[in-house]
N, C-alpha and C positions, 0 to 999 in steps of 0.2 A: 317331583323335590330328588328323588333317588340318583338321579341320570344328576343334578344340579350339587348333592352332593362330591359322587365320581368325581366331579369335573374339577372339584374342590381338590380332596384325596391327591386325583395325578399332579394339581399344581403343584400340590404340598410335595410332594415327592421328589418331580420334579425341581422342584427349586431346590430344596437338597444338596440336589446332582451338580445341578449351573453354579450354583454363590460359592464354592468351594473352589469350580475351576475357572472363575473368574477373578477369583480371589489371587489363584495361585496362576496363573497369566496377568497380571497385573504389574505397575511399574514402578521403582524407584527412584528416585534421582541418591548424587551424589553431585556437590558444586566445587569447583575447582578456582579457591583464590589465595591470594594471600603467601605464597607457593604449599596450602594445603590443601590436601580431600577432606572436605567435611560431606559428612560425616564419615572418619576415618576408621571405623568398623560399620559396615552395615549385614543385617541377619535379615535375609530373606526366603522368602519361598521357592523352590522350583520352580521354573516355568517362568520366576516373573523377567521382567527385560530394565535393568540397570542403565539411566542414560547421565554420564557426564555431563558437566556442561561447561564452561572452561571463562569466572569473569573476571577476572587475571584480565592483568593491561600485556601482556609478554604469551608464548606462546609455551600448549604443556603437552604430553603425548599424556593415555593409557597404554598399558604393557605390563600381561600375568606375567609373572615369574616365570610361566615355564610355559609363557609365549602361543596361551588355549588363545587370546583375544590382541591387542594391537591398532591404536589410534593411530591412524594420521596425525601432525601439528595442526592440532587446534588454535585458532584465535580469538580473542576475546569474543565469545556470545554462541562459539563455535560448540558443537554437538556431537557425541558417539555414543553409541549404546549399544551392546551384546546383551546376548538371552543368555541365565543361564540355568540350564537343564538335568546339567546333575549334582546331588546332594551333595558336597566337603570345602573344603575354606580358599580361597584364590586372593592368595598375594597380590600384589599390583605395586609398581613405581610410574613415576611419570619419567620416562629415556627421555629426557633432554637437563632435567636435572635432579638426580637419583636419590635426592636424603628425602624425594616427596613419594610416602608412601603408603598404604591402605589394607583393606584387605576386606571381600566379600562373603561370609559366613552363608552358605545354603543348604534350607532343611531341608528334607526327605518332604514325604506326603506327610508321613506320619510323627516327624518333627527330628529326627534325627540327623546329626550330622556324620557323614561316612564318604569319604577316597582315601 
């Protein structure tokens, strides 16, 4: 009985550590359609991978204003992914259609945004 309680307590403690790590490394999606990024502003946790998918019928790109990330031209249904490891605010645009803009807000482990 005591071993079962210890195993349960250890399992519960392990779950408290693993669950936040899984949430941090999850994914988020941005859809490109009708010359827009949706959502245009996305808030995520550090360690999250964002995937942009082009649903438009013409090519688009995803490029950070500070050039931290840049995709190749994506045709219809093609995707590009980038993992954000540092808290901050990242503005991006389509280099083929510069009026298309978006922002990724990355929160640190404690929820703050610094950069």
